[in-house]
MIFIKE-53435 format. One record per residue (C-alpha): residue number from 0; residue in three letters; chain; x, y, z. Coordinates in steps of 0.05 Angstrom, whole numbers, plus 5000, padded with zeros to 4 digits. Example, Ala and Ser with C-alpha at 12.3 -4.5 7.8 and 13.67 -1.06 7.14 Angstrom:
<atoms>
ATOM    k    r  c  east  north    up
ATOM    0  ALA  A  5246   4910  5156
ATOM    1  SER  A  5273   4979  5143
</atoms>
This chain:
<atoms>
ATOM    k    r  c  east  north    up
ATOM    0  MET  A  5000   5000  5000
ATOM    1  LYS  A  5026   5069  4985
ATOM    2  PRO  A  5031   5121  5041
ATOM    3  LEU  A  4974   5168  5055
ATOM    4  LEU  A  4979   5231  5013
ATOM    5  LEU  A  4953   5278  5065
ATOM    6  VAL  A  4979   5345  5087
ATOM    7  SER  A  4959   5360  5158
ATOM    8  LEU  A  4976   5395  5222
ATOM    9  ALA  A  4995   5348  5277
ATOM   10  PHE  A  4942   5342  5330
ATOM   11  SER  A  4953   5368  5399
ATOM   12  ALA  A  4971   5316  5452
ATOM   13  LEU  A  4925   5349  5502
ATOM   14  VAL  A  4872   5305  5535
ATOM   15  ALA  A  4800   5324  5518
ATOM   16  CYS  A  4756   5351  5572
ATOM   17  THR  A  4702   5302  5549
ATOM   18  GLY  A  4703   5242  5502
ATOM   19  ASN  A  4777   5229  5514
ATOM   20  ARG  A  4813   5178  5471
ATOM   21  GLY  A  4883   5201  5489
ATOM   22  THR  A  4939   5216  5441
ATOM   23  THR  A  4933   5186  5371
ATOM   24  GLN  A  4971   5187  5306
ATOM   25  LEU  A  4939   5210  5241
ATOM   26  ILE  A  4951   5141  5212
ATOM   27  ASP  A  4962   5073  5244
ATOM   28  GLU  A  5022   5044  5209
ATOM   29  ALA  A  5001   4972  5221
ATOM   30  THR  A  4931   4977  5191
ATOM   31  ASP  A  4935   5040  5148
ATOM   32  THR  A  4876   5066  5188
ATOM   33  ILE  A  4868   5141  5189
ATOM   34  ALA  A  4860   5153  5263
ATOM   35  PHE  A  4806   5197  5292
ATOM   36  LYS  A  4822   5228  5358
ATOM   37  TYR  A  4751   5232  5387
ATOM   38  ALA  A  4700   5208  5335
ATOM   39  ARG  A  4674   5138  5349
ATOM   40  LEU  A  4624   5126  5293
ATOM   41  ILE  A  4669   5135  5232
ATOM   42  HIS  A  4729   5094  5210
ATOM   43  VAL  A  4774   5107  5149
ATOM   44  GLU  A  4824   5059  5119
ATOM   45  GLN  A  4875   5081  5068
ATOM   46  HIS  A  4887   5031  5011
ATOM   47  ASP  A  4925   5035  4946
ATOM   48  GLY  A  4885   5084  4905
ATOM   49  TYR  A  4823   5089  4948
ATOM   50  ARG  A  4796   5097  5019
ATOM   51  LEU  A  4745   5054  5053
ATOM   52  VAL  A  4700   5093  5100
ATOM   53  THR  A  4655   5056  5149
ATOM   54  VAL  A  4600   5092  5187
ATOM   55  ASP  A  4574   5053  5247
ATOM   56  ASN  A  4499   5051  5259
ATOM   57  PRO  A  4488   5097  5319
ATOM   58  TRP  A  4423   5061  5338
ATOM   59  LYS  A  4444   4988  5330
ATOM   60  ALA  A  4508   4970  5365
ATOM   61  GLY  A  4555   4927  5322
ATOM   62  LYS  A  4518   4944  5258
ATOM   63  VAL  A  4541   4986  5199
ATOM   64  LEU  A  4500   5045  5174
ATOM   65  HIS  A  4539   5055  5109
ATOM   66  ARG  A  4605   5039  5075
ATOM   67  TYR  A  4637   5083  5023
ATOM   68  LEU  A  4695   5075  4975
ATOM   69  LEU  A  4727   5142  4961
ATOM   70  ILE  A  4760   5138  4893
ATOM   71  PRO  A  4796   5195  4857
ATOM   72  HIS  A  4749   5232  4811
ATOM   73  ASP  A  4796   5226  4752
ATOM   74  ALA  A  4807   5151  4758
ATOM   75  THR  A  4792   5119  4691
ATOM   76  GLN  A  4758   5058  4720
ATOM   77  SER  A  4743   5023  4785
ATOM   78  ASN  A  4749   4950  4803
ATOM   79  HIS  A  4722   4963  4873
ATOM   80  THR  A  4653   4933  4872
ATOM   81  GLU  A  4644   4906  4942
ATOM   82  HIS  A  4572   4887  4957
ATOM   83  GLY  A  4536   4940  4999
ATOM   84  THR  A  4590   4993  4989
ATOM   85  THR  A  4576   5059  4956
ATOM   86  ILE  A  4629   5086  4908
ATOM   87  VAL  A  4640   5161  4915
ATOM   88  ARG  A  4684   5199  4866
ATOM   89  VAL  A  4725   5251  4902
ATOM   90  PRO  A  4733   5308  4906
ATOM   91  LEU  A  4660   5321  4897
ATOM   92  GLN  A  4644   5370  4841
ATOM   93  LYS  A  4569   5381  4843
ATOM   94  SER  A  4542   5360  4911
ATOM   95  ILE  A  4471   5371  4937
ATOM   96  ILE  A  4466   5390  5011
ATOM   97  PHE  A  4403   5380  5052
ATOM   98  THR  A  4425   5413  5117
ATOM   99  SER  A  4445   5483  5138
ATOM  100  VAL  A  4501   5460  5183
ATOM  101  HIS  A  4537   5423  5127
ATOM  102  ALA  A  4528   5481  5079
ATOM  103  ALA  A  4561   5526  5131
ATOM  104  LEU  A  4619   5477  5140
ATOM  105  VAL  A  4630   5471  5065
ATOM  106  ALA  A  4636   5547  5062
ATOM  107  GLN  A  4688   5545  5118
ATOM  108  LEU  A  4727   5493  5079
ATOM  109  ASN  A  4728   5538  5017
ATOM  110  ALA  A  4688   5488  4976
ATOM  111  LYS  A  4628   5532  4959
ATOM  112  GLU  A  4640   5523  4884
ATOM  113  GLN  A  4631   5447  4893
ATOM  114  VAL  A  4558   5455  4914
ATOM  115  ALA  A  4506   5450  4859
ATOM  116  GLY  A  4442   5455  4900
ATOM  117  VAL  A  4406   5449  4966
ATOM  118  ALA  A  4341   5423  4995
ATOM  119  ASP  A  4301   5458  5049
ATOM  120  LEU  A  4326   5526  5026
ATOM  121  LYS  A  4281   5564  5075
ATOM  122  TYR  A  4320   5534  5133
ATOM  123  ILE  A  4389   5548  5105
ATOM  124  LYS  A  4414   5616  5126
ATOM  125  VAL  A  4483   5609  5097
ATOM  126  PRO  A  4496   5670  5052
ATOM  127  PHE  A  4528   5635  4992
ATOM  128  VAL  A  4468   5588  4989
ATOM  129  GLN  A  4415   5642  4992
ATOM  130  ASP  A  4453   5685  4942
ATOM  131  GLY  A  4466   5626  4895
ATOM  132  CYS  A  4393   5604  4894
ATOM  133  ARG  A  4369   5674  4882
ATOM  134  ASP  A  4418   5685  4825
ATOM  135  GLY  A  4405   5616  4794
ATOM  136  ARG  A  4475   5589  4806
ATOM  137  LEU  A  4449   5538  4856
ATOM  138  VAL  A  4388   5492  4847
ATOM  139  ASP  A  4332   5494  4898
ATOM  140  CYS  A  4313   5421  4903
ATOM  141  GLY  A  4251   5433  4946
ATOM  142  ASP  A  4230   5399  5010
ATOM  143  GLY  A  4282   5354  5041
ATOM  144  MET  A  4229   5303  5059
ATOM  145  ASN  A  4204   5300  4987
ATOM  146  PRO  A  4257   5331  4943
ATOM  147  LEU  A  4250   5345  4869
ATOM  148  VAL  A  4289   5286  4842
ATOM  149  GLU  A  4287   5313  4770
ATOM  150  LYS  A  4324   5376  4792
ATOM  151  ILE  A  4377   5335  4828
ATOM  152  ILE  A  4388   5294  4765
ATOM  153  ASP  A  4389   5356  4721
ATOM  154  ALA  A  4442   5386  4766
ATOM  155  GLN  A  4486   5326  4751
ATOM  156  ALA  A  4496   5316  4825
ATOM  157  ASP  A  4553   5270  4845
ATOM  158  ALA  A  4531   5262  4917
ATOM  159  ILE  A  4476   5282  4965
ATOM  160  LEU  A  4492   5300  5037
ATOM  161  LEU  A  4435   5287  5085
ATOM  162  SER  A  4423   5268  5158
ATOM  163  PRO  A  4400   5198  5176
ATOM  164  PHE  A  4346   5186  5229
ATOM  165  GLU  A  4327   5125  5268
ATOM  166  ASN  A  4268   5087  5238
ATOM  167  SER  A  4261   5138  5182
ATOM  168  GLY  A  4237   5087  5132
ATOM  169  GLY  A  4290   5107  5081
ATOM  170  TYR  A  4298   5167  5035
ATOM  171  GLY  A  4243   5155  4984
ATOM  172  ARG  A  4254   5165  4910
ATOM  173  ILE  A  4326   5190  4915
ATOM  174  GLU  A  4347   5120  4935
ATOM  175  ASP  A  4328   5097  4865
ATOM  176  VAL  A  4373   5147  4832
ATOM  177  ASN  A  4445   5128  4819
ATOM  178  ILE  A  4473   5183  4863
ATOM  179  PRO  A  4513   5168  4927
ATOM  180  LEU  A  4477   5187  4991
ATOM  181  ILE  A  4526   5211  5044
ATOM  182  GLU  A  4494   5197  5112
ATOM  183  CYS  A  4518   5252  5158
ATOM  184  ALA  A  4512   5218  5226
ATOM  185  GLU  A  4560   5262  5265
ATOM  186  TYR  A  4504   5290  5307
ATOM  187  MET  A  4499   5222  5341
ATOM  188  GLU  A  4570   5225  5368
ATOM  189  SER  A  4579   5225  5443
ATOM  190  SER  A  4620   5289  5454
ATOM  191  PRO  A  4626   5359  5424
ATOM  192  LEU  A  4696   5346  5397
ATOM  193  ALA  A  4676   5278  5369
ATOM  194  ARG  A  4621   5311  5329
ATOM  195  ALA  A  4665   5367  5305
ATOM  196  GLU  A  4720   5319  5282
ATOM  197  TRP  A  4675   5293  5227
ATOM  198  MET  A  4696   5356  5189
ATOM  199  ARG  A  4758   5315  5171
ATOM  200  PHE  A  4714   5265  5133
ATOM  201  TYR  A  4680   5322  5096
ATOM  202  GLY  A  4748   5350  5079
ATOM  203  MET  A  4764   5283  5046
ATOM  204  LEU  A  4699   5286  5006
ATOM  205  TYR  A  4713   5356  4980
ATOM  206  GLY  A  4788   5350  4971
ATOM  207  ARG  A  4798   5400  5027
ATOM  208  GLU  A  4836   5357  5077
ATOM  209  ARG  A  4887   5410  5094
ATOM  210  GLU  A  4833   5461  5109
ATOM  211  ALA  A  4793   5411  5150
ATOM  212  ASP  A  4852   5385  5190
ATOM  213  SER  A  4876   5456  5204
ATOM  214  LEU  A  4807   5479  5225
ATOM  215  PHE  A  4797   5420  5271
ATOM  216  ALA  A  4865   5432  5303
ATOM  217  VAL  A  4842   5503  5319
ATOM  218  VAL  A  4776   5477  5348
ATOM  219  ASP  A  4811   5424  5389
ATOM  220  SER  A  4864   5471  5417
ATOM  221  SER  A  4813   5526  5431
ATOM  222  TYR  A  4765   5479  5466
ATOM  223  HIS  A  4820   5453  5512
ATOM  224  ALA  A  4845   5522  5528
ATOM  225  LEU  A  4775   5544  5547
ATOM  226  CYS  A  4766   5482  5591
ATOM  227  GLN  A  4830   5500  5628
ATOM  228  GLN  A  4807   5572  5636
ATOM  229  ALA  A  4741   5549  5666
ATOM  230  LYS  A  4776   5500  5712
ATOM  231  GLU  A  4823   5555  5738
ATOM  232  ALA  A  4763   5601  5749
ATOM  233  GLY  A  4736   5553  5802
ATOM  234  LYS  A  4664   5538  5819
ATOM  235  GLY  A  4615   5568  5770
ATOM  236  ARG  A  4542   5586  5772
ATOM  237  SER  A  4487   5534  5774
ATOM  238  VAL  A  4448   5531  5709
ATOM  239  LEU  A  4377   5517  5686
ATOM  240  VAL  A  4372   5501  5611
ATOM  241  ASP  A  4319   5511  5557
ATOM  242  LYS  A  4245   5522  5570
ATOM  243  GLN  A  4177   5489  5567
ATOM  244  THR  A  4148   5468  5500
ATOM  245  GLY  A  4075   5453  5504
ATOM  246  SER  A  4065   5412  5567
ATOM  247  VAL  A  4137   5386  5569
ATOM  248  TRP  A  4204   5416  5588
ATOM  249  TYR  A  4261   5385  5549
ATOM  250  VAL  A  4328   5390  5585
ATOM  251  PRO  A  4395   5363  5559
ATOM  252  GLY  A  4414   5295  5587
ATOM  253  GLY  A  4479   5291  5625
ATOM  254  ARG  A  4515   5255  5569
ATOM  255  SER  A  4488   5300  5513
ATOM  256  THR  A  4537   5347  5480
ATOM  257  ILE  A  4504   5408  5513
ATOM  258  GLY  A  4504   5373  5581
ATOM  259  GLN  A  4578   5357  5574
ATOM  260  MET  A  4595   5427  5552
ATOM  261  LEU  A  4561   5457  5613
ATOM  262  VAL  A  4604   5413  5657
ATOM  263  ASP  A  4666   5432  5616
ATOM  264  ALA  A  4647   5505  5628
ATOM  265  GLY  A  4647   5493  5703
ATOM  266  ALA  A  4571   5498  5713
ATOM  267  ASN  A  4533   5464  5768
ATOM  268  TYR  A  4480   5429  5725
ATOM  269  ALA  A  4424   5393  5760
ATOM  270  PHE  A  4420   5337  5709
ATOM  271  ALA  A  4495   5328  5699
ATOM  272  ASN  A  4494   5258  5729
ATOM  273  ASP  A  4438   5234  5683
ATOM  274  ASP  A  4463   5182  5632
ATOM  275  HIS  A  4420   5201  5573
ATOM  276  SER  A  4455   5227  5510
ATOM  277  GLY  A  4392   5262  5485
ATOM  278  SER  A  4340   5305  5519
ATOM  279  LEU  A  4298   5289  5580
ATOM  280  SER  A  4224   5305  5574
ATOM  281  LEU  A  4201   5328  5642
ATOM  282  PRO  A  4139   5362  5671
ATOM  283  PHE  A  4147   5433  5695
ATOM  284  GLU  A  4141   5412  5768
ATOM  285  VAL  A  4202   5366  5765
ATOM  286  VAL  A  4245   5420  5732
ATOM  287  LEU  A  4222   5470  5784
ATOM  288  GLU  A  4239   5423  5841
ATOM  289  LYS  A  4308   5402  5815
ATOM  290  ALA  A  4333   5465  5781
ATOM  291  GLY  A  4285   5522  5799
ATOM  292  GLU  A  4336   5553  5847
ATOM  293  SER  A  4392   5555  5796
ATOM  294  ASP  A  4433   5619  5791
ATOM  295  VAL  A  4422   5630  5717
ATOM  296  TRP  A  4374   5607  5662
ATOM  297  LEU  A  4397   5594  5591
ATOM  298  PHE  A  4348   5577  5536
ATOM  299  ARG  A  4340   5577  5460
ATOM  300  TYR  A  4280   5604  5423
ATOM  301  ASP  A  4258   5613  5351
ATOM  302  ALA  A  4228   5681  5333
ATOM  303  SER  A  4237   5738  5284
ATOM  304  ASP  A  4248   5788  5340
ATOM  305  THR  A  4281   5790  5409
ATOM  306  ILE  A  4243   5758  5467
ATOM  307  THR  A  4226   5799  5528
ATOM  308  LEU  A  4211   5779  5600
ATOM  309  ASP  A  4138   5799  5591
ATOM  310  ARG  A  4130   5753  5531
ATOM  311  LEU  A  4166   5697  5568
ATOM  312  LEU  A  4119   5702  5627
ATOM  313  ASN  A  4058   5704  5581
ATOM  314  GLU  A  4081   5637  5553
ATOM  315  GLN  A  4083   5606  5622
ATOM  316  PRO  A  4064   5647  5684
ATOM  317  GLY  A  4096   5591  5726
ATOM  318  TYR  A  4164   5617  5705
ATOM  319  ARG  A  4156   5670  5760
ATOM  320  GLN  A  4173   5615  5810
ATOM  321  LEU  A  4243   5607  5781
ATOM  322  ARG  A  4299   5641  5819
ATOM  323  PRO  A  4334   5667  5756
ATOM  324  VAL  A  4269   5701  5736
ATOM  325  ARG  A  4262   5734  5804
ATOM  326  GLU  A  4335   5757  5800
ATOM  327  ARG  A  4334   5773  5726
ATOM  328  MET  A  4391   5726  5708
ATOM  329  ILE  A  4363   5701  5642
ATOM  330  TYR  A  4402   5692  5577
ATOM  331  ALA  A  4369   5671  5512
ATOM  332  CYS  A  4394   5650  5443
ATOM  333  ASN  A  4350   5666  5383
ATOM  334  VAL  A  4365   5609  5334
ATOM  335  THR  A  4329   5647  5278
ATOM  336  THR  A  4371   5710  5280
ATOM  337  SER  A  4437   5678  5301
ATOM  338  MET  A  4480   5624  5268
ATOM  339  PHE  A  4474   5578  5328
ATOM  340  TYR  A  4454   5515  5290
ATOM  341  GLU  A  4498   5531  5230
ATOM  342  GLU  A  4563   5543  5269
ATOM  343  THR  A  4564   5508  5337
ATOM  344  PRO  A  4563   5434  5316
ATOM  345  PHE  A  4631   5442  5283
ATOM  346  ARG  A  4654   5500  5327
ATOM  347  PRO  A  4635   5477  5397
ATOM  348  ASP  A  4691   5521  5424
ATOM  349  LEU  A  4650   5583  5406
ATOM  350  LEU  A  4590   5558  5445
ATOM  351  LEU  A  4633   5536  5503
ATOM  352  ARG  A  4661   5607  5506
ATOM  353  ASP  A  4591   5635  5513
ATOM  354  PHE  A  4576   5586  5569
ATOM  355  ILE  A  4639   5603  5606
ATOM  356  SER  A  4626   5678  5601
ATOM  357  ILE  A  4557   5669  5632
ATOM  358  ILE  A  4577   5617  5684
ATOM  359  HIS  A  4639   5655  5706
ATOM  360  PRO  A  4617   5729  5700
ATOM  361  THR  A  4679   5756  5734
ATOM  362  LEU  A  4727   5722  5686
ATOM  363  LYS  A  4766   5773  5646
ATOM  364  GLY  A  4791   5771  5574
ATOM  365  LEU  A  4734   5735  5539
ATOM  366  PRO  A  4701   5768  5479
ATOM  367  PRO  A  4628   5790  5477
ATOM  368  LEU  A  4575   5735  5475
ATOM  369  SER  A  4565   5705  5405
ATOM  370  TYR  A  4497   5671  5412
ATOM  371  TYR  A  4464   5688  5478
ATOM  372  HIS  A  4438   5755  5502
ATOM  373  ARG  A  4410   5780  5568
ATOM  374  VAL  A  4334   5780  5569
ATOM  375  LYS  A  4306   5849  5583
ATOM  376  GLY  A  4242   5869  5618
ATOM  377  THR  A  4212   5886  5685
ATOM  378  LEU  A  4184   5834  5731
ATOM  379  GLU  A  4117   5864  5753
ATOM  380  LYS  A  4088   5842  5819
</atoms>
């Protein structure tokens, strides 16, 4: 086998705050496996003239979600026809992207010109996508749940990037088209840095390995430096997270990426010892009992304008019972007007920085908040 032709920065030997796998090499000399420092669900093997990528099924232990053979785009032919393996010609030239977060990452990797179209345009706030669809340079493929297959074919797409879901029942008509489906399962990783490290795989797809490895090295180093800063700051504020939706209050489980980041930020989080990697659905009374006396309240919301305390209390008068409401220590993130969902999955260091600023208010030297803002309004008696 010939050596891996990959230009990369060496990864830091620092130990991760969460999701630690210790120090690794970029490539395992014995197996020609391209090592991932944190990511658990993806495995890449370097062979002579191609790479074999295996994505584990996040919902079925020991099962494979998908296998890909990454073959140079200019290869004249391929003898790699393993059963159940999808051949992907790289670097991608005319990809279709179904998610805002991956469109944002592709822009960061300087691969915008390799995108031919998108689905779910109304949810993608990335400027080059909106501008490209408006100018006709990019194809709007319609609803991600029922895309316009004819437009995807007309765009001569060489791959479609989409997110898999448990028990989704498949991808409909696009499975019958001879276009590789790249199942972007990084959101099921077990730590913030593990999820972010998938950018290295996307760098391989787009021929932007140097950019992806360099960017991840920055994220990795920045995240560790912030962890150390939080640790040195000592005990932080106690935190209540998110807010009631309908009759249920969804809070991050202790092993979710948000739950882990709060601990990394030095927060006292009431559900930190919970072992769920997703959200917990709780009644208002349970949240009030376990976290109602927290020092500060952080939540996300979706609106065209900025939320006020009055509007918040109109949604749920019971919020008056929360200590952070009584003491006006409320911070909110508007996911409509910010780039929260577009940026933070692959830049968890930026979100961690916000958390640390709020949890350690006396800490000096941190920049202004990127995603959260203090909720304004008067608490009337």
